[in-house]
N, C-alpha and C positions, 0 to 999 in steps of 0.2 A: 502494500501499500505505500503511497507515493506522500509525502508529507504536504503541507500547506507552501512551505517554501519552495518546493523544489517542482509543484505545479507554478507558481511562479514566477520562476525561472523559465519551465518550458514556454509559456505564454509570452513571456518577453524575449525569450531568441525568437521567436514565432516575430514576434513583432517588428522589432530589431532589421529583421532579415525583409518583412515588406518596407520599412523606415528608407532601406538601403534600396530596393527597388522601385519604389512608386513614392517615397518622401511627402509620407500623409503628416500630417501635424500630429503635434501627443496627444491633443483634445480628442482626435481621430482616433489613433490608437487606444485611447483610454475606454471610449466608447463603445468600440469595435470588440474589444475584448471583454468587455464587463457584461458584455450581450454573448459571449459566446460562450458553448457547452461545457462545462466541466469548471467556469470560472470561479463559481460560488466557492469552490473547496480550496481554491490559491489562499493566497494572504492579499489581498489586493495593494495595500498600502507597499509592501514590498515590489510588487511589478511594477507601481506609478516610480519609488522610488529608483528601482533599475532602470527603465525603461526613458525616463528625464534626467537622469543623470550619464548615460552610456549619449543620448541625444546630443545635451549640453556640453559633455568633455570630450567630446569624440575626437575630433581632432589633437591633441592632447594626448588622448590613449593612443592614437595611433601612433603619433609622435615616440613617446615612451617607450612602447611595442617594439617599434619597428629596426631598433640595433639588434634584435633576438631573431628578427623572422632572416627566413635564408631567400627571401622572394620580394617583388614591390607587392602591396595591399592588393592591388587589383588582380593579381593572380593566384589569392586565396581566395579559398570556398566562402561565399556570402553567408555561409552556416557558420564554420570555425570561427570568420569574421565576426560575426555576430557573438558569438561564446565568449572569443578571447577580451571583446570588448566588456564584457557583463562582468568576466572574473576581476578583468586588471580594475575594471573600476570597485568592483569588489574589494580588491585589495589594498589599493591606493585611499579609500573613501570609508570603506566598513571595517575599522580594527577591530570593533566587537567580536567580528565571525573570523574562527581562526585560519588561518591561509591554507591549512590542508584539507580542512573543509571546503574552500570554494575551488580550490583546484578538482576537487573530487567531483566534487557537482558539475564542474564545467567540461572534465571526463567523461560522465556520466551522457549528458547531453549532448556532447560530439557523437557519442555511442549514438542515442538513439536517431539525431536528426543528421547526422554529418555522413561523407564519405567512406570506405572501410578501415583503412589506418590515420584518420581525419585526429580522432581521442588523439593519437601518437605525439603526432605534430602541437596539440594544443599543450600537451603534458609538457612535451619540451619548451614550449615557450614560455609557459605561464610559470615556471620553476624556476627559470632564468630571472623573467620579472620579478617574482616572487622573493627572490635572493636579494633583490636590489630595493624594493619597497618593504619589505620585513625582513629586514636585516636583524633586527633585534630578536623578533619573535623567534626568527628559526633560530640565532647563537643561543638564546635563553634553551630553548627547548632543545639541540644538542647538548649543553651544559647541565642539562636535568632529566635526563634520559628519566631516572626512576619515576620525578614525579606525572609524568604524560605514561609509564605504566601504570602506576598508582591509580591515576582516574579511567585509566581503560577499563583494568583490572575491578573498578568498585563500578563501574557499570555491567559490566557481563556477572549473567545472572550465572550462580554454581548450577550444575550438572549432578542431578544424583541418576544412578543407571540402579538400575533392579535386577537381579538374575532371570533370566526367564526361567519357569516352568514347560519342561516337556510333556506332553500326554504319553502314556506309554499305549503303544502298540496293544 
């Protein structure tokens, strides 16, 4: 089952894909997607923040991502382009969301909507960008691996196994 945040990102990818091709206004996109099937299960404020943030900061985000690309933006698939812009926006402007979550969400979006190996390209670019914009967070996690492990262990439920009884023939 998808979280409301995942659904918001999915709708944001679609809206930004449309924006790249047809250049509708933010208000038109918000109206269109608010009426879309399944949008009620999405986090509408996150959707609006992602789409408006990317539209507002797109040129700056592209400039900051460009050194990590191996090709011009015109040769990047519009889906991977939208996914990378969303993730770059979140990495740069949403410090409350862990960088690993942002990159993982971007990879999953690229797998769902992009080309066969597009998620690998997205992952490589975003890893480099995260090292640039989230250097302190990455350094902290590298220096404190036990803290991250402890958080993961707290969340993981314990599994209890019971021996199976086998019926006698």
